[in-house]
N, CA, C and O atoms as a DFTB+ gen file, in Angstrom:
800 C
 N C O
     1  1     -57.234     137.018      26.004
     2  2     -57.357     135.078      27.121
     3  2     -57.072     133.572      25.826
     4  3     -57.792     133.619      24.829
     5  1     -56.594     133.002      25.876
     6  2     -56.143     131.859      24.661
     7  2     -57.519     130.979      25.229
     8  3     -58.026     131.130      26.340
     9  1     -58.028     129.923      24.054
    10  2     -58.946     129.127      24.386
    11  2     -58.163     127.621      23.547
    12  3     -57.787     127.723      22.380
    13  1     -58.036     126.549      24.178
    14  2     -57.687     125.406      24.192
    15  2     -57.930     124.659      23.299
    16  3     -59.079     124.277      23.521
    17  1     -57.414     123.995      22.017
    18  2     -58.080     124.123      20.819
    19  2     -57.783     122.529      20.804
    20  3     -56.617     122.135      20.837
    21  1     -59.484     121.114      20.726
    22  2     -58.758     119.879      20.370
    23  2     -57.333     119.358      19.230
    24  3     -57.436     119.743      18.065
    25  1     -56.463     118.773      19.492
    26  2     -55.369     118.503      18.507
    27  2     -54.752     119.396      18.089
    28  3     -53.944     119.027      17.237
    29  1     -54.742     120.959      18.391
    30  2     -54.495     121.721      17.482
    31  2     -53.596     122.919      18.944
    32  3     -53.540     122.813      20.169
    33  1     -53.142     123.770      18.126
    34  2     -52.315     124.833      19.237
    35  2     -53.624     125.908      19.546
    36  3     -54.442     126.262      18.696
    37  1     -53.607     126.288      20.835
    38  2     -54.435     127.069      21.917
    39  2     -54.323     128.485      20.524
    40  3     -53.525     128.479      19.587
    41  1     -55.317     129.496      20.799
    42  2     -56.139     130.592      19.656
    43  2     -56.160     131.381      20.339
    44  3     -56.820     131.045      21.322
    45  1     -55.559     132.935      20.459
    46  2     -56.170     134.241      21.179
    47  2     -57.242     134.503      20.927
    48  3     -57.462     134.729      19.737
    49  1     -58.037     134.569      21.593
    50  2     -59.376     135.457      21.860
    51  2     -60.054     136.689      22.825
    52  3     -59.752     136.920      23.996
    53  1     -60.764     137.201      22.237
    54  2     -60.950     138.868      22.970
    55  2     -61.717     137.892      24.351
    56  3     -62.339     136.831      24.304
    57  1     -61.288     138.930      25.723
    58  2     -61.802     138.709      27.217
    59  2     -63.440     139.205      26.674
    60  3     -64.377     138.409      26.614
    61  1     -63.504     140.114      26.446
    62  2     -64.915     140.524      26.258
    63  2     -65.889     139.484      26.046
    64  3     -66.893     139.324      26.739
    65  1     -65.407     138.494      24.648
    66  2     -66.216     137.957      24.240
    67  2     -66.278     136.404      25.317
    68  3     -67.338     135.848      25.602
    69  1     -65.311     136.070      25.644
    70  2     -65.009     135.063      26.315
    71  2     -64.014     135.187      27.765
    72  3     -63.348     134.328      28.343
    73  1     -64.254     136.745      28.078
    74  2     -63.765     136.065      29.618
    75  2     -64.312     136.704      30.506
    76  3     -63.779     136.896      31.599
    77  1     -66.044     137.352      30.016
    78  2     -66.538     137.916      31.381
    79  2     -67.168     137.507      32.088
    80  3     -67.343     136.305      31.894
    81  1     -67.616     137.851      32.818
    82  2     -68.772     137.432      33.594
    83  2     -69.908     137.402      33.704
    84  3     -70.669     138.253      33.245
    85  1     -70.413     135.866      34.684
    86  2     -71.689     135.606      33.741
    87  2     -72.798     136.326      34.742
    88  3     -72.621     136.155      35.948
    89  1     -73.941     137.128      34.308
    90  2     -74.353     138.425      33.987
    91  2     -76.347     137.021      34.490
    92  3     -77.278     137.083      33.686
    93  1     -76.430     136.436      35.273
    94  2     -77.321     135.551      35.406
    95  2     -78.989     136.033      35.331
    96  3     -79.794     135.433      34.619
    97  1     -79.354     137.199      36.175
    98  2     -80.149     138.269      35.523
    99  2     -80.717     138.076      34.319
   100  3     -81.759     137.588      33.881
   101  1     -79.697     138.618      33.884
   102  2     -79.822     138.730      32.056
   103  2     -79.490     137.485      31.070
   104  3     -79.292     137.620      29.863
   105  1     -79.475     136.890      31.409
   106  2     -78.839     135.317      30.434
   107  2     -80.831     134.753      31.080
   108  3     -81.374     133.918      30.357
   109  1     -81.480     135.157      32.063
   110  2     -82.490     134.302      32.422
   111  2     -84.145     135.571      31.308
   112  3     -85.336     135.431      31.032
   113  1     -83.094     136.585      31.108
   114  2     -83.874     137.830      30.959
   115  2     -83.930     137.020      29.434
   116  3     -84.916     136.644      28.800
   117  1     -82.900     136.942      29.207
   118  2     -82.833     136.737      27.338
   119  2     -83.671     135.465      27.308
   120  3     -84.639     135.471      26.547
   121  1     -83.489     134.638      27.857
   122  2     -84.223     133.422      27.860
   123  2     -85.492     133.527      27.817
   124  3     -86.147     133.048      26.891
   125  1     -85.914     134.045      28.621
   126  2     -87.788     133.954      29.020
   127  2     -87.851     134.086      27.821
   128  3     -88.173     133.161      27.075
   129  1     -87.457     135.650      27.296
   130  2     -87.851     136.632      25.990
   131  2     -87.879     135.418      25.013
   132  3     -88.727     134.631      24.592
   133  1     -86.486     135.655      24.848
   134  2     -86.782     134.305      23.324
   135  2     -87.371     133.069      23.564
   136  3     -86.931     132.277      22.731
   137  1     -88.311     132.438      24.458
   138  2     -88.755     131.326      24.429
   139  2     -90.354     131.894      24.515
   140  3     -91.234     131.119      24.140
   141  1     -90.642     132.912      24.887
   142  2     -91.605     133.763      25.138
   143  2     -92.049     134.363      23.821
   144  3     -93.234     134.688      23.893
   145  1     -91.226     134.756      22.040
   146  2     -91.338     134.998      21.379
   147  2     -91.768     133.604      20.631
   148  3     -92.489     133.803      19.654
   149  1     -91.501     132.389      20.872
   150  2     -92.074     131.590      20.485
   151  2     -93.225     130.984      20.363
   152  3     -93.793     130.228      19.575
   153  1     -93.437     131.580      21.467
   154  2     -95.120     131.165      21.852
   155  2     -96.778     130.538      20.682
   156  3     -97.074     129.684      21.518
   157  1     -97.007     130.498      20.453
   158  2     -97.694     130.892      19.490
   159  2     -99.148     131.679      19.639
   160  3     -99.764     132.184      18.700
   161  1     -99.605     131.667      21.196
   162  2    -100.103     132.475      20.951
   163  2    -102.359     132.761      20.961
   164  3    -103.228     133.503      21.419
   165  1    -102.204     131.761      20.256
   166  2    -102.559     131.579      19.036
   167  2    -104.555     131.282      19.825
   168  3    -105.478     131.508      19.043
   169  1    -104.889     130.833      21.224
   170  2    -105.678     130.436      22.419
   171  2    -106.745     131.217      21.934
   172  3    -106.539     132.426      22.042
   173  1    -107.787     130.907      21.448
   174  2    -109.561     131.837      21.527
   175  2    -110.392     131.066      21.623
   176  3    -110.211     130.031      20.982
   177  1    -111.790     131.189      22.518
   178  2    -112.917     130.850      23.361
   179  2    -114.356     131.847      22.723
   180  3    -114.462     133.071      22.647
   181  1    -115.002     131.127      22.467
   182  2    -116.001     132.220      22.268
   183  2    -116.758     132.894      23.193
   184  3    -117.146     132.151      24.094
   185  1    -117.234     134.463      23.328
   186  2    -117.979     135.004      24.302
   187  2    -119.496     134.567      23.757
   188  3    -119.670     133.815      22.798
   189  1    -120.312     135.036      24.364
   190  2    -121.792     135.092      24.404
   191  2    -121.489     136.101      22.430
   192  3    -122.081     135.699      21.428
   193  1    -121.171     136.495      22.420
   194  2    -121.833     137.190      21.296
   195  2    -120.834     136.570      19.655
   196  3    -121.045     136.863      18.478
   197  1    -119.771     135.660      20.266
   198  2    -119.618     134.902      19.093
   199  2    -120.525     133.987      19.175
   200  3    -120.828     133.727      18.010
   201  1    -121.050     133.436      19.785
   202  2    -121.750     132.166      19.605
   203  2    -122.895     132.202      18.753
   204  3    -124.079     132.523      18.857
   205  1    -122.014     131.692      17.742
   206  2    -124.480     131.764      16.347
   207  2    -125.402     131.175      17.283
   208  3    -125.198     130.565      18.332
   209  1    -126.327     131.450      16.755
   210  2    -127.783     130.941      17.074
   211  2    -127.991     132.552      18.293
   212  3    -127.336     133.579      18.468
   213  1    -129.607     131.810      19.043
   214  2    -129.333     132.723      19.748
   215  2    -130.185     134.248      19.973
   216  3    -130.769     134.953      20.797
   217  1    -129.796     134.144      18.697
   218  2    -131.188     135.755      18.676
   219  2    -132.117     136.017      19.235
   220  3    -132.311     137.001      19.948
   221  1    -133.102     134.816      18.877
   222  2    -135.223     134.831      19.699
   223  2    -134.919     134.391      20.760
   224  3    -134.051     133.569      21.054
   225  1    -135.964     135.185      21.654
   226  2    -135.359     135.142      23.166
   227  2    -136.226     133.346      23.460
   228  3    -137.321     133.025      22.996
   229  1    -135.539     132.678      24.125
   230  2    -136.262     131.329      24.666
   231  2    -137.961     131.432      24.750
   232  3    -138.736     131.115      23.847
   233  1    -138.210     131.808      25.696
   234  2    -139.283     132.566      26.038
   235  2    -139.690     133.738      26.367
   236  3    -138.923     134.505      26.948
   237  1    -140.832     134.054      26.093
   238  2    -142.017     135.741      26.933
   239  2    -141.241     135.761      28.834
   240  3    -140.996     135.072      29.825
   241  1    -141.167     137.221      28.196
   242  2    -140.745     138.034      29.236
   243  2    -141.363     137.791      30.861
   244  3    -140.789     137.779      31.950
   245  1    -143.255     137.549      30.342
   246  2    -143.809     137.063      31.831
   247  2    -144.423     136.043      31.658
   248  3    -144.394     135.277      30.696
   249  1    -145.194     135.986      32.896
   250  2    -146.670     134.866      33.337
   251  2    -145.798     133.141      32.647
   252  3    -146.552     132.252      32.253
   253  1    -144.113     132.901      32.603
   254  2    -144.024     131.287      32.561
   255  2    -143.945     131.088      34.227
   256  3    -143.537     129.927      34.203
   257  1    -143.985     131.210      34.776
   258  2    -143.294     131.141      35.536
   259  2    -141.433     130.348      35.723
   260  3    -140.931     129.453      36.404
   261  1    -141.042     131.150      34.864
   262  2    -139.285     130.518      35.231
   263  2    -138.512     131.657      34.966
   264  3    -138.790     132.082      33.844
   265  1    -137.749     132.254      35.472
   266  2    -136.719     132.829      35.293
   267  2    -136.505     133.714      34.161
   268  3    -136.242     132.895      33.281
   269  1    -136.436     135.091      33.509
   270  2    -136.251     135.471      32.668
   271  2    -135.179     135.420      31.908
   272  3    -134.146     135.974      32.286
   273  1    -135.250     134.690      30.604
   274  2    -134.219     134.966      28.759
   275  2    -134.098     134.965      28.298
   276  3    -134.563     134.124      27.529
   277  1    -133.079     136.096      27.828
   278  2    -133.063     136.449      26.655
   279  2    -132.617     136.462      25.354
   280  3    -132.763     137.157      24.348
   281  1    -131.841     135.155      25.803
   282  2    -130.155     134.358      24.535
   283  2    -130.049     133.148      25.779
   284  3    -129.766     132.936      26.958
   285  1    -130.358     132.756      24.932
   286  2    -130.007     130.936      24.681
   287  2    -128.370     130.612      24.800
   288  3    -127.838     129.588      25.230
   289  1    -127.829     131.678      24.340
   290  2    -126.610     131.810      24.461
   291  2    -125.609     131.943      25.437
   292  3    -124.512     131.384      25.454
   293  1    -126.094     132.753      26.267
   294  2    -125.474     133.110      27.980
   295  2    -124.175     131.788      28.438
   296  3    -123.930     130.672      27.980
   297  1    -123.593     132.598      29.523
   298  2    -122.166     131.337      30.037
   299  2    -123.245     130.424      30.990
   300  3    -122.627     129.620      31.688
   301  1    -124.743     130.371      31.173
   302  2    -125.068     130.033      32.113
   303  2    -125.538     128.810      30.837
   304  3    -125.151     127.662      31.057
   305  1    -125.910     128.923      30.244
   306  2    -126.710     127.633      29.283
   307  2    -126.149     126.918      28.782
   308  3    -125.380     127.270      27.888
   309  1    -126.296     125.533      29.160
   310  2    -125.395     124.170      27.699
   311  2    -125.630     124.949      26.340
   312  3    -126.631     125.265      25.697
   313  1    -123.999     125.153      26.159
   314  2    -124.036     125.698      24.494
   315  2    -123.535     127.141      24.124
   316  3    -123.065     127.648      23.106
   317  1    -123.971     127.776      25.939
   318  2    -123.648     128.712      25.891
   319  2    -122.412     129.675      25.421
   320  3    -121.625     129.022      24.735
   321  1    -122.021     131.008      25.585
   322  2    -120.647     130.899      25.877
   323  2    -120.045     131.505      26.871
   324  3    -120.701     132.105      27.722
   325  1    -118.646     131.432      26.908
   326  2    -117.670     131.374      28.098
   327  2    -117.745     132.818      28.445
   328  3    -117.664     133.719      27.610
   329  1    -117.919     133.002      29.849
   330  2    -118.013     134.462      30.622
   331  2    -116.284     134.689      30.328
   332  3    -116.466     135.096      29.181
   333  1    -115.451     134.716      30.411
   334  2    -113.846     135.845      30.643
   335  2    -113.251     134.521      29.196
   336  3    -112.528     133.592      29.555
   337  1    -113.510     134.595      28.258
   338  2    -113.139     133.990      27.017
   339  2    -111.917     133.847      26.730
   340  3    -111.637     134.900      26.157
   341  1    -110.736     133.025      26.773
   342  2    -109.092     133.613      26.431
   343  2    -109.626     133.931      25.307
   344  3    -110.749     133.701      24.858
   345  1    -108.097     134.873      24.582
   346  2    -108.199     135.830      23.501
   347  2    -106.889     135.343      22.771
   348  3    -106.228     134.610      23.507
   349  1    -105.944     135.690      20.667
   350  2    -104.942     136.104      20.945
   351  2    -104.391     136.545      20.985
   352  3    -104.434     137.625      20.395
   353  1    -102.980     136.054      21.940
   354  2    -102.125     136.503      22.502
   355  2    -100.878     136.692      22.027
   356  3    -100.292     135.703      21.586
   357  1     -99.893     138.613      22.011
   358  2     -98.757     138.704      21.607
   359  2     -98.226     138.202      22.980
   360  3     -98.988     138.305      23.942
   361  1     -96.909     137.633      23.169
   362  2     -95.940     137.180      24.247
   363  2     -94.539     137.472      23.913
   364  3     -93.413     137.114      24.258
   365  1     -95.118     138.299      23.072
   366  2     -93.447     138.283      22.274
   367  2     -92.909     139.764      23.626
   368  3     -93.603     140.776      23.731
   369  1     -91.778     139.575      24.379
   370  2     -91.036     140.562      25.315
   371  2     -89.465     141.262      24.274
   372  3     -88.628     140.722      23.550
   373  1     -89.656     142.330      24.613
   374  2     -88.550     143.491      23.572
   375  2     -87.193     143.042      24.564
   376  3     -87.018     142.904      25.775
   377  1     -86.559     142.934      23.636
   378  2     -85.510     142.647      24.539
   379  2     -83.888     143.306      23.296
   380  3     -83.439     142.798      22.268
   381  1     -83.430     144.690      24.131
   382  2     -82.454     145.386      23.330
   383  2     -81.588     144.295      22.452
   384  3     -81.493     143.087      22.666
   385  1     -80.966     145.091      21.371
   386  2     -79.312     144.253      20.875
   387  2     -79.064     144.260      21.733
   388  3     -79.292     143.186      22.289
   389  1     -78.302     145.539      22.784
   390  2     -77.088     145.550      23.776
   391  2     -77.826     144.072      24.523
   392  3     -78.018     142.858      24.584
   393  1     -77.879     144.479      24.659
   394  2     -78.747     143.289      26.210
   395  2     -78.648     141.490      25.821
   396  3     -78.413     140.574      26.609
   397  1     -78.948     141.409      24.183
   398  2     -79.358     140.468      23.486
   399  2     -77.457     139.511      23.588
   400  3     -76.982     138.485      24.074
   401  1     -77.039     140.599      22.849
   402  2     -75.720     140.517      22.990
   403  2     -74.275     139.919      24.763
   404  3     -73.346     139.224      25.176
   405  1     -74.996     140.666      24.935
   406  2     -74.551     141.222      26.199
   407  2     -74.979     139.498      27.254
   408  3     -74.493     139.150      28.330
   409  1     -75.826     138.910      26.556
   410  2     -76.313     137.631      27.093
   411  2     -75.342     136.309      26.824
   412  3     -74.916     135.452      27.599
   413  1     -75.162     136.518      25.310
   414  2     -74.309     135.584      24.452
   415  2     -72.886     135.416      25.213
   416  3     -72.290     134.492      25.765
   417  1     -72.685     136.607      24.990
   418  2     -71.496     137.129      25.843
   419  2     -71.353     136.310      27.364
   420  3     -70.451     135.528      27.666
   421  1     -72.203     136.616      27.987
   422  2     -72.622     135.448      29.523
   423  2     -71.839     134.492      29.394
   424  3     -70.669     134.268      29.702
   425  1     -73.130     133.636      28.597
   426  2     -72.817     132.667      28.433
   427  2     -71.736     131.759      27.648
   428  3     -71.267     130.642      27.870
   429  1     -71.565     132.619      26.743
   430  2     -70.113     131.931      26.229
   431  2     -69.564     131.483      27.420
   432  3     -69.618     130.308      27.782
   433  1     -68.843     132.710      28.272
   434  2     -67.871     132.964      28.960
   435  2     -67.598     132.177      30.141
   436  3     -66.524     132.025      30.722
   437  1     -69.282     131.473      30.530
   438  2     -69.547     130.630      31.040
   439  2     -68.926     128.804      30.552
   440  3     -68.284     127.879      31.049
   441  1     -69.622     129.144      29.326
   442  2     -68.849     127.723      28.971
   443  2     -67.905     127.243      28.988
   444  3     -67.640     126.042      28.959
   445  1     -66.953     128.530      29.063
   446  2     -65.701     128.051      29.254
   447  2     -65.333     128.286      30.077
   448  3     -64.688     127.241      30.168
   449  1     -64.948     129.085      31.447
   450  2     -65.447     128.772      32.915
   451  2     -65.414     127.232      33.049
   452  3     -64.437     126.584      33.425
   453  1     -66.546     126.769      32.710
   454  2     -66.870     125.283      33.372
   455  2     -66.745     124.491      32.202
   456  3     -67.683     123.779      31.841
   457  1     -65.856     124.538      31.681
   458  2     -65.131     123.546      30.528
   459  2     -66.777     122.488      29.770
   460  3     -67.101     121.300      29.743
   461  1     -67.349     123.728      29.306
   462  2     -68.598     122.997      28.704
   463  2     -67.878     123.326      26.638
   464  3     -68.424     122.684      25.741
   465  1     -66.909     124.165      26.350
   466  2     -66.920     124.720      25.364
   467  2     -66.120     124.001      24.978
   468  3     -65.141     123.935      25.721
   469  1     -66.058     123.020      23.564
   470  2     -65.304     122.024      22.941
   471  2     -64.335     122.984      22.104
   472  3     -64.913     124.066      22.213
   473  1     -62.990     123.245      21.194
   474  2     -63.223     124.283      20.282
   475  2     -61.983     122.515      19.264
   476  3     -61.356     121.475      19.467
   477  1     -62.454     123.470      18.265
   478  2     -62.120     122.099      16.893
   479  2     -61.533     123.345      16.061
   480  3     -61.977     124.489      15.971
   481  1     -60.075     122.596      15.319
   482  2     -60.265     123.455      13.842
   483  2     -61.057     123.772      13.087
   484  3     -61.445     124.845      12.625
   485  1     -61.465     122.050      12.887
   486  2     -62.960     121.690      12.001
   487  2     -63.764     119.985      12.730
   488  3     -63.574     119.093      13.556
   489  1     -64.668     120.442      11.719
   490  2     -65.845     119.549      12.246
   491  2     -66.167     119.069      10.822
   492  3     -65.981     119.795       9.845
   493  1     -66.722     117.654      10.729
   494  2     -67.189     117.541       9.167
   495  2     -67.769     116.419       9.458
   496  3     -67.365     116.050      10.561
   497  1     -68.689     115.531       8.910
   498  2     -68.581     114.023       8.250
   499  2     -68.481     113.814       6.833
   500  3     -68.761     114.742       6.073
   501  1     -68.046     112.493       6.314
   502  2     -67.487     112.398       4.504
   503  2     -68.972     112.420       3.710
   504  3     -69.216     112.714       2.539
   505  1     -70.106     111.883       5.087
   506  2     -71.482     111.247       4.449
   507  2     -72.811     111.579       5.430
   508  3     -72.830     111.741       6.650
   509  1     -73.630     111.609       4.708
   510  2     -74.563     111.927       5.874
   511  2     -75.073     111.124       6.565
   512  3     -76.221     111.358       6.944
   513  1     -74.431     109.927       6.966
   514  2     -74.869     108.965       7.853
   515  2     -74.685     109.743       9.364
   516  3     -74.059     110.701       9.818
   517  1     -75.657     108.685       9.851
   518  2     -75.844     108.974      11.623
   519  2     -74.896     108.542      12.029
   520  3     -74.113     109.368      12.497
   521  1     -74.567     107.381      12.055
   522  2     -73.785     105.761      11.993
   523  2     -72.153     106.314      12.593
   524  3     -71.571     105.864      13.580
   525  1     -71.496     107.789      11.342
   526  2     -69.884     108.315      11.091
   527  2     -70.628     108.314      12.063
   528  3     -70.814     107.339      12.791
   529  1     -71.327     109.812      12.232
   530  2     -71.311     110.897      13.258
   531  2     -71.260     110.481      14.804
   532  3     -70.580     110.967      15.708
   533  1     -72.256     109.354      14.834
   534  2     -72.458     109.117      16.072
   535  2     -70.881     108.593      16.763
   536  3     -70.368     108.849      17.852
   537  1     -70.407     107.762      15.605
   538  2     -69.314     106.918      16.087
   539  2     -67.846     108.398      16.389
   540  3     -66.676     108.078      16.601
   541  1     -68.197     109.516      16.344
   542  2     -66.679     110.246      15.635
   543  2     -67.360     111.158      17.112
   544  3     -66.449     111.762      17.679
   545  1     -68.824     111.360      17.837
   546  2     -68.993     112.086      19.170
   547  2     -68.186     111.241      19.838
   548  3     -67.043     111.460      20.240
   549  1     -68.947     110.096      19.955
   550  2     -68.434     109.017      21.139
   551  2     -66.632     108.549      20.896
   552  3     -66.278     107.453      21.330
   553  1     -65.944     109.158      20.427
   554  2     -64.870     109.043      19.966
   555  2     -64.190     110.151      21.033
   556  3     -63.292     109.945      21.850
   557  1     -64.663     110.960      20.849
   558  2     -64.286     112.305      21.358
   559  2     -65.492     112.404      22.862
   560  3     -65.625     113.492      23.422
   561  1     -66.028     111.556      23.202
   562  2     -66.245     111.726      24.387
   563  2     -68.270     112.615      24.528
   564  3     -68.958     112.955      25.490
   565  1     -68.410     112.634      23.523
   566  2     -69.607     113.833      23.627
   567  2     -70.426     113.154      23.146
   568  3     -70.387     112.663      22.018
   569  1     -71.671     112.992      24.331
   570  2     -73.364     112.169      24.393
   571  2     -74.000     113.676      23.329
   572  3     -74.193     113.673      22.113
   573  1     -74.215     114.902      24.369
   574  2     -74.984     115.874      24.083
   575  2     -75.227     116.690      24.217
   576  3     -75.865     117.276      25.092
   577  1     -74.497     117.085      22.861
   578  2     -73.980     117.974      22.728
   579  2     -74.003     119.513      21.050
   580  3     -74.370     119.372      19.884
   581  1     -73.860     119.827      21.235
   582  2     -73.761     120.861      20.374
   583  2     -73.660     121.696      18.978
   584  3     -74.130     122.825      18.842
   585  1     -73.381     121.398      18.562
   586  2     -71.857     121.165      16.666
   587  2     -72.219     122.880      16.547
   588  3     -73.395     123.109      16.830
   589  1     -71.483     123.985      16.214
   590  2     -71.803     125.424      16.098
   591  2     -70.394     125.588      15.342
   592  3     -69.202     125.603      15.648
   593  1     -71.335     125.724      13.967
   594  2     -69.890     126.384      12.672
   595  2     -70.023     127.179      12.306
   596  3     -71.216     127.477      12.250
   597  1     -69.176     128.088      11.820
   598  2     -69.555     128.898      11.244
   599  2     -70.683     129.099       9.639
   600  3     -71.401     130.079       9.444
   601  1     -70.564     128.039       8.799
   602  2     -72.069     127.223       7.906
   603  2     -72.682     125.890       8.166
   604  3     -71.779     125.064       8.040
   605  1     -73.355     125.537       8.350
   606  2     -73.794     124.290       8.290
   607  2     -73.887     123.737       7.330
   608  3     -74.526     123.947       6.298
   609  1     -73.138     122.881       7.692
   610  2     -72.022     121.927       7.112
   611  2     -73.239     120.994       5.965
   612  3     -72.320     120.313       5.512
   613  1     -74.339     120.521       5.280
   614  2     -75.359     120.031       4.523
   615  2     -74.874     118.431       5.541
   616  3     -75.423     118.458       6.643
   617  1     -73.885     117.006       5.292
   618  2     -73.530     116.246       5.192
   619  2     -73.613     116.183       6.468
   620  3     -74.060     115.080       6.784
   621  1     -73.346     116.991       7.575
   622  2     -73.439     117.042       9.003
   623  2     -74.846     117.355       9.879
   624  3     -75.180     117.158      11.048
   625  1     -75.436     117.896       8.795
   626  2     -76.975     118.190       9.259
   627  2     -78.022     117.180       9.214
   628  3     -79.051     117.050       9.876
   629  1     -77.433     116.401       8.138
   630  2     -78.006     115.115       7.849
   631  2     -78.553     113.872       8.518
   632  3     -79.628     113.302       8.709
   633  1     -76.616     113.680       8.904
   634  2     -76.329     112.706      10.000
   635  2     -76.605     113.353      11.561
   636  3     -76.406     112.809      12.647
   637  1     -76.894     114.093      11.400
   638  2     -77.162     114.664      13.288
   639  2     -79.014     114.814      13.752
   640  3     -79.308     114.917      14.943
   641  1     -80.412     114.805      12.369
   642  2     -80.984     115.010      12.764
   643  2     -81.867     113.856      13.085
   644  3     -83.079     114.020      13.224
   645  1     -81.260     112.617      13.214
   646  2     -82.038     111.186      13.585
   647  2     -81.668     110.868      14.841
   648  3     -82.219     110.009      15.529
   649  1     -79.914     112.144      15.451
   650  2     -80.040     111.554      17.161
   651  2     -80.485     112.487      18.360
   652  3     -80.251     113.665      18.088
   653  1     -80.953     112.340      19.380
   654  2     -82.058     112.867      20.084
   655  2     -81.334     113.651      20.997
   656  3     -81.978     114.318      21.807
   657  1     -80.030     113.688      21.009
   658  2     -79.106     114.691      22.049
   659  2     -77.667     115.337      21.104
   660  3     -76.542     115.416      21.596
   661  1     -78.042     115.784      19.569
   662  2     -77.388     116.676      19.306
   663  2     -77.924     117.314      18.554
   664  3     -78.969     116.856      18.091
   665  1     -77.526     118.438      18.170
   666  2     -78.099     119.717      17.315
   667  2     -76.880     120.423      16.657
   668  3     -75.796     120.644      17.197
   669  1     -77.381     120.835      14.990
   670  2     -76.209     120.942      14.957
   671  2     -76.906     122.868      14.325
   672  3     -77.981     122.995      13.739
   673  1     -75.887     124.162      14.687
   674  2     -76.452     124.935      14.141
   675  2     -75.212     125.736      13.788
   676  3     -74.017     125.621      14.058
   677  1     -75.906     126.547      13.118
   678  2     -74.400     128.270      12.384
   679  2     -74.219     129.038      13.596
   680  3     -75.053     129.197      14.488
   681  1     -72.934     129.540      13.530
   682  2     -72.931     130.731      14.713
   683  2     -74.794     132.296      14.420
   684  3     -75.277     133.000      15.307
   685  1     -75.155     132.240      13.202
   686  2     -76.076     132.800      13.369
   687  2     -77.050     132.664      14.281
   688  3     -77.391     133.395      15.211
   689  1     -77.780     130.807      13.585
   690  2     -78.714     130.363      13.929
   691  2     -78.672     130.122      15.962
   692  3     -79.808     129.912      16.388
   693  1     -77.730     130.136      16.917
   694  2     -77.317     130.177      18.123
   695  2     -78.343     130.959      19.113
   696  3     -78.436     132.184      19.191
   697  1     -79.152     129.934      19.909
   698  2     -79.546     131.510      20.779
   699  2     -79.760     130.589      22.100
   700  3     -79.891     129.404      22.408
   701  1     -79.719     131.741      22.620
   702  2     -79.710     131.519      24.406
   703  2     -79.741     130.363      24.554
   704  3     -78.685     129.736      24.631
   705  1     -81.391     129.518      24.665
   706  2     -81.481     128.943      25.188
   707  2     -80.648     127.005      24.717
   708  3     -80.478     126.221      25.651
   709  1     -80.285     126.602      23.339
   710  2     -79.360     126.166      22.968
   711  2     -78.528     126.102      23.349
   712  3     -78.120     124.985      23.665
   713  1     -77.703     127.288      23.576
   714  2     -76.378     127.350      24.239
   715  2     -76.143     126.689      25.243
   716  3     -75.039     126.225      25.526
   717  1     -77.262     126.563      25.957
   718  2     -77.370     126.458      27.296
   719  2     -77.853     124.969      27.566
   720  3     -77.275     124.256      28.386
   721  1     -79.080     124.493      26.738
   722  2     -79.317     123.198      26.918
   723  2     -78.593     121.895      27.082
   724  3     -78.940     120.960      27.804
   725  1     -77.699     121.956      26.427
   726  2     -76.998     120.671      26.047
   727  2     -75.246     121.048      27.126
   728  3     -74.632     122.044      27.508
   729  1     -75.078     119.286      27.222
   730  2     -73.878     119.256      28.247
   731  2     -72.680     120.069      27.692
   732  3     -71.894     120.650      28.441
   733  1     -72.601     120.078      26.593
   734  2     -71.219     120.347      25.383
   735  2     -71.852     121.539      24.585
   736  3     -73.062     121.605      24.373
   737  1     -71.359     122.049      24.352
   738  2     -70.902     123.490      22.976
   739  2     -69.540     122.951      21.607
   740  3     -68.409     123.404      21.783
   741  1     -69.722     122.258      20.675
   742  2     -68.415     121.659      19.817
   743  2     -68.760     122.665      18.687
   744  3     -69.688     122.649      17.879
   745  1     -67.338     123.895      18.938
   746  2     -67.237     124.984      18.447
   747  2     -66.450     124.940      17.225
   748  3     -65.250     124.771      17.443
   749  1     -66.748     125.033      16.123
   750  2     -64.803     125.546      15.424
   751  2     -64.754     126.577      15.493
   752  3     -65.678     127.384      15.595
   753  1     -63.136     126.819      15.430
   754  2     -61.993     128.060      15.136
   755  2     -63.136     129.059      14.398
   756  3     -63.508     130.032      15.053
   757  1     -63.575     128.895      13.354
   758  2     -64.014     129.952      12.267
   759  2     -65.042     130.505      13.179
   760  3     -65.222     131.711      13.348
   761  1     -65.957     129.199      13.976
   762  2     -67.566     129.892      14.325
   763  2     -66.647     131.174      15.762
   764  3     -67.027     132.341      15.854
   765  1     -65.606     130.657      16.592
   766  2     -65.100     131.091      17.397
   767  2     -65.227     133.091      16.990
   768  3     -65.723     134.079      17.531
   769  1     -64.187     132.680      15.339
   770  2     -64.004     134.364      15.432
   771  2     -65.181     134.543      14.887
   772  3     -65.841     134.589      15.925
   773  1     -66.185     134.723      13.780
   774  2     -67.255     135.107      13.581
   775  2     -68.188     135.591      15.321
   776  3     -68.442     136.733      15.703
   777  1     -68.472     134.397      15.975
   778  2     -68.398     134.716      17.215
   779  2     -67.863     136.178      18.036
   780  3     -68.555     136.853      18.798
   781  1     -66.902     136.355      17.769
   782  2     -66.105     137.624      18.167
   783  2     -66.434     139.133      17.420
   784  3     -66.618     140.294      17.787
   785  1     -66.384     138.266      15.969
   786  2     -66.568     139.750      15.290
   787  2     -67.760     140.414      15.512
   788  3     -67.649     141.639      15.479
   789  1     -69.395     139.772      15.833
   790  2     -70.699     139.889      16.190
   791  2     -70.594     140.206      17.626
   792  3     -71.544     140.805      18.130
   793  1     -69.857     139.979      18.162
   794  2     -70.249     140.252      19.492
   795  2     -69.235     141.182      20.328
   796  3     -69.512     141.680      21.420
   797  1     -67.925     141.350      19.591
   798  2     -67.004     142.136      20.459
   799  2     -67.298     143.145      20.143
   800  3     -66.753     144.131      20.640
């Protein structure tokens, strides 16, 4: 199949990478797995055994008329532990490499079908200036955009850093969530070739 390139001749790309069917179930699984992997999972509360103190019983077993109490750190006491305390968790989900690559292929193919993939010969800015990049993107009619190149250009990265709806990634750093999140994906020809190498 062919991909149109802005201001240049169309390029030939593999059907396997850019022309496959959209597998919504697989893409959903990849997105959930990616986002779960980013969770900190460090929430922790103290049970009755974790709270300091409470070793000495508050009053004797019998004869006071009060309910018996062996510690002042039980869950029903003020300053006591939590009954079912939260513990740190690992939320990571396993996703096979084949499945991950298939999900990326599915996303790229859907971007092409929905005309959200904008291919350019090359994309760079002369200076790390936000204004320069913003005017360049406005000229192309791109506001909410992910820029993907084979290697991140430092000027481009610095210029995009202060734009709220613009992100710059290299091919290796492109993940399912970022590819889906933006209205358009601006990609260079060299990045297209690299995607074909990695996913073909």
